ZAMARGU-4260 file (C-alpha; in steps of 0.2 Angstrom, whole numbers, plus 5000, padded with zeros to 4 digits):
<rodrens>
0) 4858/5074/4869 | 4846/5065/4884 | 4847/5064/4902 | 4845/5048/4913 | 4846/5050/4931
5) 4860/5038/4942 | 4854/5027/4953 | 4861/5032/4967 | 4851/5045/4975 | 4862/5061/4982
10) 4881/5063/4975 | 4893/5076/4984 | 4905/5085/4971 | 4918/5074/4976 | 4907/5058/4975
15) 4905/5062/4956 | 4919/5068/4949 | 4931/5053/4958 | 4914/5043/4950 | 4915/5052/4931
20) 4934/5051/4930 | 4932/5031/4931 | 4918/5032/4920 | 4916/5027/4904 | 4901/5035/4899
25) 4897/5055/4902 | 4886/5062/4916 | 4883/5079/4921 | 4879/5083/4939 | 4867/5096/4946
30) 4863/5099/4965 | 4867/5082/4969 | 4857/5073/4956 | 4868/5064/4944 | 4863/5061/4925
35) 4868/5047/4911 | 4872/5056/4895 | 4863/5045/4877 | 4870/5045/4860 | 4865/5055/4848
40) 4858/5052/4830 | 4868/5055/4815 | 4859/5072/4811 | 4866/5080/4826 | 4885/5073/4826
45) 4885/5081/4808 | 4879/5094/4816 | 4894/5095/4829 | 4907/5092/4819 | 4903/5104/4806
50) 4900/5119/4820 | 4918/5113/4826 | 4925/5114/4808 | 4917/5130/4807 | 4926/5136/4823
55) 4942/5129/4819 | 4941/5139/4803 | 4936/5155/4812 | 4949/5155/4825 | 4967/5149/4816
60) 4978/5162/4819 | 4970/5167/4834 | 4977/5163/4853 | 4959/5154/4854 | 4956/5135/4852
65) 4938/5125/4849 | 4933/5108/4860 | 4923/5096/4857 | 4907/5086/4868 | 4921/5076/4878
70) 4926/5095/4888 | 4918/5094/4903 | 4911/5113/4911 | 4912/5118/4928 | 4897/5132/4932
75) 4892/5138/4951 | 4875/5139/4944 | 4863/5148/4951 | 4858/5148/4969 | 4874/5144/4977
80) 4873/5125/4968 | 4886/5118/4955 | 4885/5109/4940 | 4897/5100/4928 | 4890/5098/4910
85) 4894/5093/4892 | 4891/5105/4880 | 4892/5099/4861 | 4907/5110/4856 | 4914/5128/4862
90) 4929/5139/4862 | 4942/5143/4873 | 4953/5159/4870 | 4970/5158/4881 | 4973/5149/4896
95) 4960/5136/4905 | 4956/5137/4921 | 4949/5121/4931 | 4938/5115/4943 | 4950/5115/4959
100) 4941/5102/4968 | 4944/5089/4951 | 4953/5076/4956 | 4960/5075/4939 | 4966/5094/4939
105) 4961/5099/4921 | 4945/5090/4915 | 4931/5104/4921 | 4933/5119/4911 | 4927/5135/4919
110) 4933/5149/4907 | 4924/5145/4889 | 4920/5160/4879 | 4909/5151/4867 | 4897/5136/4870
115) 4886/5125/4855 | 4871/5116/4858 | 4866/5105/4845 | 4844/5102/4851 | 4838/5087/4848
120) 4819/5086/4852 | 4822/5076/4869 | 4833/5092/4877 | 4829/5106/4868 | 4817/5114/4882
125) 4831/5111/4894 | 4846/5118/4884 | 4835/5131/4880 | 4829/5133/4897 | 4839/5130/4914
130) 4853/5123/4904 | 4857/5141/4896 | 4853/5150/4913 | 4866/5139/4922 | 4879/5146/4906
135) 4874/5163/4906 | 4882/5163/4925 | 4898/5159/4917 | 4908/5176/4918 | 4916/5172/4906
140) 4904/5167/4891 | 4902/5178/4880 | 4890/5169/4867 | 4881/5152/4867 | 4874/5145/4854
145) 4861/5135/4849 | 4856/5123/4833 | 4843/5115/4828 | 4841/5100/4823 | 4821/5099/4818
150) 4822/5117/4806 | 4838/5127/4801 | 4840/5140/4814 | 4855/5144/4824 | 4847/5155/4839
155) 4862/5165/4848 | 4865/5172/4867 | 4876/5186/4866 | 4884/5195/4881 | 4885/5214/4877
160) 4888/5220/4896 | 4878/5214/4907 | 4863/5210/4897 | 4860/5194/4887 | 4853/5198/4867
165) 4844/5184/4857 | 4846/5183/4838 | 4838/5172/4829 | 4847/5167/4811 | 4840/5156/4796
170) 4850/5160/4781 | 4868/5167/4779 | 4880/5169/4794 | 4880/5171/4811 | 4892/5185/4817
175) 4904/5177/4830 | 4918/5180/4839 | 4924/5195/4826 | 4922/5185/4811 | 4905/5174/4803
180) 4899/5156/4804 | 4890/5151/4787 | 4873/5143/4792 | 4876/5135/4774 | 4891/5127/4782
185) 4883/5123/4800 | 4870/5110/4790 | 4881/5105/4778 | 4875/5086/4772 | 4861/5087/4783
190) 4843/5087/4775 | 4835/5100/4787 | 4826/5114/4779
</rodrens>
């Protein structure tokens, strides 16, 4: 999804949360800036749906659940800056912990174990750069999947101890959360080669 800056010049965390909880559209927040989230193309949406279905199948019978792009994530970003964002999908295992300043109580998840970003041409640099760096600062996060829309490629970022390792996969399976996700399933009903 692409982001467009909102009109107000600088927002406090409280202003953003009050605004976002009443808004019909989604907005990201970082260091006082608010960005409206735009819609996505069909291939993006198909891949998101496929990823959610594949993760759901992988986690069946375990104390984990899959969430969609409507789940807001709170990050205490590097440098003490705050970030609120909406990944395309993700996984929570166990009980959710939510941002204490959120007036709705359970809107801004702080402890995902896996996040998924489906890469669009307009956002891939941000998703693979600054946004990924922010995701890696989440202490509970063990994995980030970047799924390309321009070609069949899954970039898997996996935490191993304190280090992160990147694995590129174009065919076969992604070893994830003590199971495997089929790349063929992630691209089902798309013409992405």
